C-alpha positions in Angstrom: 12.8 15.3 -16.8 14.1 16.7 -13.5 12.4 15.6 -10.0 13.6 17.8 -7.3 12.4 17.2 -3.3 15.3 19.4 -2.2 13.2 22.2 -0.4 10.7 19.7 0.8 12.8 18.6 3.9 9.2 18.1 5.9 8.1 15.6 3.5 7.5 12.2 4.9 5.5 9.7 2.4 6.7 9.9 -1.7 5.0 7.6 -4.4 6.6 7.9 -7.5 5.0 6.2 -10.8 7.2 6.5 -14.1 7.4 4.5 -17.4 11.2 4.0 -17.1 13.6 5.6 -14.0 16.2 6.4 -16.7 14.4 9.0 -18.4 14.3 11.2 -15.3 17.4 12.9 -13.0 16.5 12.7 -9.4 17.6 15.0 -6.3 17.0 14.0 -3.0 19.3 15.7 -1.0 17.7 16.5 2.4 15.1 13.9 2.3 15.8 12.6 5.8 12.3 12.9 7.4 11.0 10.7 4.6 9.8 7.5 6.0 7.2 6.0 3.3 8.0 5.9 -0.5 6.5 4.0 -3.6 8.8 3.4 -6.8 6.4 2.3 -9.5 8.6 1.7 -12.4 6.3 0.1 -15.9 10.0 -1.3 -16.9 13.1 -2.7 -14.9 13.8 -0.6 -11.5 17.6 -0.3 -12.2 20.2 -0.9 -9.3 22.2 2.0 -9.5 19.1 4.4 -9.8 17.5 2.4 -6.6 20.7 2.4 -4.6 20.9 6.2 -5.0 17.3 6.5 -4.0 18.1 4.5 -0.8 21.3 6.0 0.1 19.5 9.8 0.5 16.8 8.2 2.4 18.1 6.6 5.8 14.9 6.8 7.6 12.3 4.8 5.4 10.2 2.7 7.5 7.8 1.7 4.8 8.9 0.6 1.4 7.3 -0.4 -1.7 9.2 -1.4 -4.9 6.5 -1.9 -8.3 8.2 -3.4 -11.5 11.2 -5.6 -12.7 13.2 -6.0 -10.0 17.3 -6.0 -11.0 19.9 -6.8 -8.0 19.3 -4.1 -4.9 20.4 -3.6 -1.4 18.5 -3.0 1.6 21.8 -2.9 4.1 21.6 0.8 5.4 17.4 0.2 5.9 17.8 0.1 9.7 14.7 1.6 10.4 12.5 -0.6 7.7 9.7 -2.1 9.2 7.6 -2.9 6.4 8.9 -4.3 2.9 6.4 -4.9 -0.5 7.8 -6.1 -3.4 5.3 -6.4 -6.2 6.7 -7.4 -9.7 9.1 -9.8 -11.5 12.8 -10.5 -10.7 15.4 -10.3 -13.0 
């Protein structure tokens, strides 16, 4: 399944709930207005997929991750004000 939010340039909040992120193809270009992002995965949130998300959303202020978490970096999220991690660490 392909998820494309490229045309939603004024979108400020996005909630994604999926069984496994590996089954999806995500396209998030032009999502600089996104300020709140929640990703809920019933399995492990893959490091590569999460890094790709966060690299394309530099203005995120609120981030919520729910699922089994692997290694990831928040280095480029200079505007982050609220972080919620809910799940287990691998």
